[in-house]
N, C-alpha and C positions, 0 to 999 in steps of 0.2 A: 504494500500500500504506500502511496506517496502523499506528501503534503506540499502545498504551494503557498508561499508567503509573499504576497504582493500580486494583486490581480488588477493592475492597471491595464493599459492598452496591450503591452507585450505579454504580461502574465496571463491575462484573460485568454489570449490566443493560444498560449501553451496549454492552459488548463482544458480548453475545449478540445484541442487536438488529442490530449491524453485520454479524455473521456470517450472520444470517438473510437479510440483504440481499445476500449474496454478496461481502462485503468480505474481503480478506485482512488479518488482524489479528495483530500480534506484541505480546505483553503481558509486563508485569513487575508484581510486587507485593512489598512488603516481607516479608509472610508468603508464602513461595513456594508453599505448598500451595493457597492461594486462586487463584493464577494457574494452577497445574498442573491444578486441577479443571476449568478452562475448556477444556482441550485436548480434552475429550470433545465439546465443541460445535464444534471446528474451529480454535481459536486455537492459536498457537505461543507457548509460555511459555518465558521465559528467566530465569535467575537473576541475570544481569548487565544493568544498565540500558543500557549502551552497545551490547550485542548486541541488545537488544529494539528499539532505535530504528534499527538499521542498515538502510538502504535505504528508510526510511519518509519519505513526502512530508509527511504530517500526523501529528503526535504529540499525542494527547490526554492530559490529566492530570486525575485526580480524587483528590487527596491530602488531607492534614489541614489544613495552614496555610502561611503564607509561608515559614517555615524549611524545611519538608519540600519545598516546590516548588523553592526555591533549591538545596537539596542534591541533589535528584534531577536537576534540569537540569544541574548541574555535572558529575554523573557521566555524563550522556548525551553530553557533548561529544565524546569520542573516536569515537563511532559515528554522529554526526550527518551527514546528507546535506547538502551545500551548499544553502542556501536553504530548508531544511525549516521548516515552519510549526508553531507550538505553539498548541493550543487548550486553554486551562486552565479547567476547570469547578470548580476548588477554591474554596471560600469563603475569601477572604483579605481583608487590609486594602486600602483604596483606594491608599494610598501604595505598597504592595508591587506592586500591579498596574501602576501608572504606572512605577515603577522598572524592572520587568522588561520592559515594552513598550519603553522607551528603550534599555535595556541590550542586548537581543537585536536590535533594529533596527540598532544600531551595528555588530553583528557579522553582518549580512546575513540575519537571520531575522525572520519575523513572529511576534510573540507577541500573541495576542488573548485577553483574559480574557472568558470566557463562563460565568458562574455560573448556577445553575439553581434553580428552585423545582420540584423533581421528587424523587419517591421512587424506590426500586428498581423498582417495577412501572411507573412512568411511563417510566423509562429503557428498560426492556424493550419497552414498547409505543409508544415515541416520542410520548409525550403530556406535558403539563405546560408549563412556561414556561422559556425560556432568555433571559438578558439579555446584551446587548452594548453597548459604547460605544467611541468613539475614532475612528480614521481611517475615514472613510466609504467611501473607495475599497477599503480592505481588507475592510470589512464587506460591501460590495456583492459583492466577489469570492467571499466564503465564505458568503453568505446561503443559497444552495441547499443546500450541504453541511450547514450547521447546522440549517436548517429541517427537513431530513429526520430530524433526531435528536429533535425536540420537537414538541409540539402548536402552540406559538406562540413565535416569536422576536421579542423586544421590543428594538428599536433605540432606545437612549436618547440618541442624539446624539453629537456629536464630542468630548465631554469625556472624556479618558482617566480611568479610575478610577471613573466614575459608576456603572457596572454593579456594581462591588464595593460601593460605598456603598449602592445601592438594595437589594442582596441582604441586607446587614446590617440595613437598616431593616425589610425584610420579615420576616427571622428574629426581630428584636426583637418585632414584633407577635405572631408565633406564640408566642414565649416568654411574653409578657405575657398572652396569651389562655389559654395552658395553665396559667400560674400562677394566674390568676383563677379558672379552672375548678377547680383543685386546692383553693383556698380555699373555693369554693362547696361542694365535696364535704365539706370538713372541717366547715363550718358545718351542713350537712345532717345529717352523722353526729352532731354534738353536739346537734342539735335533734330527733333521732329522726325525720327525714324521709327517706323511701326514695328510692332511685335512680329507681324508676318514677315517683314523684311529680315529681321534677326533670325527667325526660324529658317528661312530660305537660305541664308548665309551658312548657318551651321549644318544644314543638310548637304551643302556642297563642300564646305571646308570644316572638317571635324577636328578641332584642336585636341580633343580627348585622345585621339589615336596616337598623339605624339608624346604622351605623358612619360612612357618608359624611356624613349629616346632623350627627352629633356632631362630626366633624372640622371641618365648616363653622362650627359654633357655637363651637368652641374657638379657631378662627383668625380669626373675624370681627372681633375687637377690641372688641366691645360686650358688657359683662358686667353692666351696670347694670339690666337687666330680666330677672331670674333666673326660670328655670323650676324650679330647685332651688337654694336658697340654700346657700352654702358652709357656714355654721354648722349648717344642718340636715343636710347630707350628713355633716359631721363627727360629729354626734350619732349618726347611723345607723352610721357606722363604729365608734363606741364600743360600740354595742349588739352589733354583729357580733362584735367582739373579745371582749367580755365573755361572750357566749353560747358562743362556741367554746371559750374558756378553761375555762369552767365545765363544759363537756361533755367535756373532756379532748382536744380537737382544736384546739390553737392555730393561728392563721392565720399565713401567711408574707408575703403580698403586701400585704394591707390595712394592716398596721401602718406600712409605708413610705409608703403613700398618706396615711394619717392624719397622719403626721409632716409631710408636705408641706402638707396642709390647715392644720395648726397654724401653720406658718410664714406662710401667707397671711392667716390670721385675725389673727395678731399684727401684720401690716402694714395691717390695717384693712379687709380685704375680706370679712368675715364675711357681709355682706348681699348680696354680689355672687353671680352665678351661679357654681356650683362649678367650672366649666370654666376659671375664671381661673387655676387652678394651672398651666396651660400657657402663660400669657402670655409669660413670659420665654424660651420655647423656640421660638417661631415663626420659621421661616427667612424670609428676604427673597425677593422674586420672582426675584432674579437668582441664587439658589442652586440 
């Protein structure tokens, strides 16, 4: 029998998927009405965390952050079955994931952090990506169970906390992408260019296809043969900001990038490829 703590958008999808597969699921949510609504699908909802986990062999969590996970697990203790396993799908810090893994191991429980790149529909359909890292024997034991919850389970190796770090890296990319698209829309609005025109451009010219090549360029360590000089890129950033400001739609992301460009130009890299702005941030091979 399983318990699921946290039945927001993601948790609710997971719970319904488990119920469809014939699992018995006991649930809890901070807003009790969200858990109660899932009783129509066959879940057993409880207002007390300790009662929700009573008798459960596997306890899933989909909460807000480190503090909420720690607080909920503390309240679960009176109802825990000896040797119960925690599967935490919450996006947390790497340090928090490592600390909880060690803390609960010392108390006879398995805690496995398994964050996801999944939306509510993915959780319901058992598609998307789930990340794990740490004790490989534990991961091997629970791979069939976790694989059934997602389209692809990515095992990132034996380093505890790495799954948490990779989840944050992925979310950062999504935030940066969305922020960039927001600035793009702001400049289009200021320039009286329609959404249809933007879509038509992206259908013909897909910059997303160049992400991997751009990453190789940024991390290759050679910036002396530019395809786009930093000084010229900074000039373009200035044009973008001026046009957006004049049209009443000031940008949010590009000004921060322009400031970083200025810093590198001041260091004498104006004629280098503009990807030099990433030079100080490249991780080593052992990271």
